[in-house]
N, C-alpha and C positions, 0 to 999 in steps of 0.2 A: 495301153490296153484299155478297151472300152468295158464299161460296166454292163451287167446283164440288162439293167433297165434302159441304158442308152441303146444297146443293140435292139431291144424290143421296140423302142420308139422309132428307130430307123426302119425296122421291118414293117411296123404298122404304117409308116409313111409310104413305104414302097408298095403297099397293098391298096392304097387309095385309088379310086377310079381315075384313070388318065395319068397316073404316075408312071414315069419311065425310070427303070432301074438305074440306068447310066446317070441320069440327072440327080437322082437321090444319092447315089454313091459319090458323085462329084461334090455335091453340096456338103456332105459329111466327111469328106476326105477318106473315103473307103473305095473298094473296088466292087464291081458288079458281082464278082464271084464270092466276095465276103458276104454280101447281102443274101445271095442264093444259099450259101452255107448256113447262115444264121437262120433263114427260113426253114431249111431242112432240119436243123437241130431243134427248133421250136416245135416242128411237126412231130419229130421223134418223141419229144417229151409230152406231147398231147396239148401243147399250148396253142397250136394252130391245127385246124382240121386237115386231114389228108386231102390232096387234090382230087383223089379218085372217089372219096366217099362224102358227099354233102350231108351235113347233119343239121342244117338250118331249117327251121320251120317258122313261118310267119302266119299271122291271122289273115284270112282272106279279105280282100278289099271288096266291099259291096257298094255299088253306085246305083242309086235309085233312079236318077234321071241322067240322060246323056249330058256331058259337059260341053259347053261351047269353048273350044280351045282358045279362041281369041280373048276370052274373059277369064281365063284361069291364071291366077297369080303364081309366080314362081315360088315353089315350096322348098324351104330349106329345112334340113334336119340337123339337130344339135343333140348330142348325147354326152352327158357328163359322167365320167367314171372316176370318182374321187376328185382329184385336183386336175385331171386331164379332160379336155373337152374335144370331142371329135365333131367337126362340122362338114357337112356335105349337102348336096341337093337330094331331093327325094327320089331321083332317078337311079340311085346307087343300086347295084346288083346285090341281092340279099346275101349271096355267098361271100362276096368281097367284104361287105359290112361285117359279117360274122367273123371273118379272118382278122379284120382290123380290131374288133372288140376283144377277141382272144389275145392278140398280140399286146394290146394295151394292158389287159389284166395280167398277163405274164410279166410285164415290166414292173409291176407293183410289189 
């Protein structure tokens, strides 16, 4: 039987951009349906936002000059939540990032 923290980490991994539920499940010796069930239970407890009601808000991005795409370095995003570090690129969808952060917090 998995601990609540372990389920939360697996759910967080399944919410990362590009993650495929079947691959995450196989990696952790679980089934896709277990992960879907864990997500549902975290949502019911308020640890993950509902799929229907986005609650994320971010500060607007203001660009004073157009950027030349050929000279824009790849931007990486790293968020530390206690002893857990979430790494992604800056192109992550805000809703997905919010879900990952909530899942990580729920695992603590």
